[in-house]
C-alpha positions, 0 to 999 in steps of 0.5 A: 347491776341493778339495786334490789330495791328496784324489784317488787313482789306480789302474790295474784289469784286467780280461778280458772273453771274453778281451779285455783291458780295462785301466782307468785310475780316479782316486777320492775318497781320502776318504768320500764318498756314492756319487753322487760315484762315479756318473761313475766307474761311467758310465765304467766302463759305458762301457767295457763296452758299447764292447766289446759294440759292437767285438763287433757290428761285428766281424760286419758288424753295425751298431747301429741307434741315433741321435739322433732315434731315441727310442722307448726314451725312452718305456720306464720307464728303471730307475733305481739310488737313487744315480741317482735322487738325481742326477737330483733334483740335476740338476733342482734346479741348472736355471736357471729356467724351465727347472727348472719346465719339466722339473718340469712334464713329471715331474709329467705324466708320474707323474699319467699313470701314476697314472691308469692305475694303472700305478705300482700294477702295477710294485709287484705285478711281484714276485709276476708271472712274467716273462711278465707284468712284461713286459706292464707294462713294454709298457703303460708303453710303450703311453702314450707317455710321453716322458723329462722330458729328452727335446727335439728326440729327443734326450737333454738330459742325454746326459752324466748319463744313466742306466746303462740307457740306456748299456746300451740299444743295439740292432742290429734297425731302428730303426722296429722299436723302435716296437712292442718285442718280443723277436722285433722287437728285438734288444739288443746282448749285453753280457757285463757290464751295469753296471746291475744292479749299481748298482742293488744298491749300498748294499743299500737296502731302499726298493725292491721286492726283485725288481723292484729298481728305480726309474722315471726319471719318479718320481724326483723324487717319491720323493727327496722322500719318501726323504732320502739316508742313504748312508753315505760311504766311501772312493772305493777301498771303493765300487769294492771293493764294485761289483766285489764285486757285479759279479763276485762276486768281490774287486776285481782287483788295482789298481796305486795311483799316488801321489794326484796333484799 
């Protein structure tokens, strides 16, 4: 069991479009890998998304997404490297025979996408205009490859779902998501998108510099080839890095509390 003194708690105050947001964060006081910070980054992302949801609902609109509406779970979910290592951990921790079944779904998804040369097209996206990159994404969707964690129309790792999934919410009719386009699908507006920031955390050179994400279905194969070489930093240092990349400024002033007892 970890010692209680290995944690430190502080408050972070932000203003998003005039909406004040105060979050209490408890982070490791000792150096850790960034994966250990994922629950905290997820909590932050949820807070930012909730502000977007509140803004939508204040205008009388509604979020269309609900359990059973899983069209978005057939898109190339973009992961940060940090999330890829966590996904690999989640699968490794599953009991058998569930672990084997999930790994088989990952293998089948990759087999189908390799067969149509989709990963190669993704690698070339760095040299394509935005419109052509969208076509590559839609080609994935057309293959109807479900997320390996999709079960009975719902996410089986909902609490650990990637930040990109948390940020993907629409107000357009759910039926429109079966044939997505800029004209038919209306995403909610988020002033802060944590997923993109998380993908830049760690300054890795292992990902395509322009596309800068790893498709979720490739997470297991990719982490086998690329060992985790992230540095260890204290929780405060990881938070400072995250906010510096998020806001292009130093971390907001935080009032630290004594370690939890």
